Steps between C-alpha positions, in 0.01 A plus 500: 500500500272286275448796266868493408475137377192588297688781323622397149785752506640331807517164328654648184777670701558185706540286185743753346711504816511117505600488133773762549644319799490163315674639191767672712565177691530295180744745344734501799826316416444488124727690269234546235144613553203504275347819363204480735733454797707801392184715471381389838844548659537845344151597616571381850838675497332825394244465772772427754703803378190717530441375851865559593484852358181571688652363819810717453286808432296439813820446695649824361186693594517356851866602533423849368215543748725384784775742388251785479375430851856489630580826318196673649604384845849643442349831385291522817808423710696776323214745554495420872879540522479833313230630736710394799805682359291815443381484860851448636631783283230733631585402857870568437419845362287571806776382734750721318274808523439433869874460564568837334231674709622345824859594420397862447303493825797349684742757355271787596453360852877477543546859378241625750614279790643800691170686464234237569428153625285319245269200484469369145153381392316363199175633358238225535179697438355819351189714543215371282361844405617834362396710800716352773862437409680254723719191488537206739847387610610160631650645820319601820540551875696175527768669288506831685255685274282768660226730373635834380831368371625634167533272198749570222676333207816588308305744282344701787212530747230233474263577789422433866396196702140542623399162648709212630429132565741236627635402158382769261420869483315749281676799347333816377660594171610855429239514222203447737268803528532497878876536488664839568875554536688820583761563232763743375682540170844351527658765278364815670452375860255787555199398295268301723166335443293187553487204265172309493388191315271507197407126485701489177818295508689736272403839652529687831386854580703760688290775658535806731800634308547879551450693174850652519671158517765422242366166388547354157469176304754230580581604860517224762233483770618351834353460847548807719548305823224697677273197519531243776458220248750590229871570552647793311650455154295212357436545129136520384546598137559788258292803412318438174296821464408812705181708504362792701194441717181703445559718807832609350687463830608142464648270241447128446704250309467157347775268624609189315571228762850359523353158580309287251225388738354254249823297499579488872600149610753551781537796740687610813326600823694753708489360853755747640646840404854503637595869486351843437801734492516758213805324354313170508195651328715639219675166449168313504350725231803431281453127545128522421567655159435231239812349351521291181510183713182594689281606209232263373582355163 
């Protein structure tokens, strides 16, 4: 503090301030001022204007910074609202797709009500490897599900229930290597064989076809009804290609599945087959043929 009083610049500034204030006080109320007073007043006015300008600039900068902060906050709020709208839009699309699938499943179940009693189920799990092909459903013994029951969807045969718990079950898919289903060609009725899985979701293999069979690309492959697990007339797929086996006595064929196993989300478990008369079998096969409403989009 003592160093300030020892500083000559301090005393010079103090004297100037006193002189300025004295001159300004003396000139107050007088109409005429001396030249020195005018110089001092003008100098002080300039200084005051400079200070006012500086104060206004600082104030403007402060307002601009406050506006920028507010704007950034609004931008963040808009981003959050946009993300929320995207999420809600995605959920609405999912709900719509689910509603369409369930409507198709319901329509198919109603069409087949005279043939079967169904238990609808959702897919809640899948096999983690490429060797074993199975899905897990959210229905079990508490819902009337038993091992050996057939599982279908509007497009065709899905597989067979292999294990059952109280509230879920495991279904072997048609594409599993352990699966084997007795089949016939819907068009000829005489060509028989066995369809087995290949562990590929888009390919089945039909074997044990007599060499003289009239089998060609595009024909429908359906269950023969000779197996205890699969009712007659369930669609498996269509013949994609035919080749003769090395022994020359048998043919084999590649079958394109009717079901897209990678997109399965809801299925129907057949808990009861209501009739097995020839007329019933013929009607059921007609119903199992894919219609425009039952095809996957």
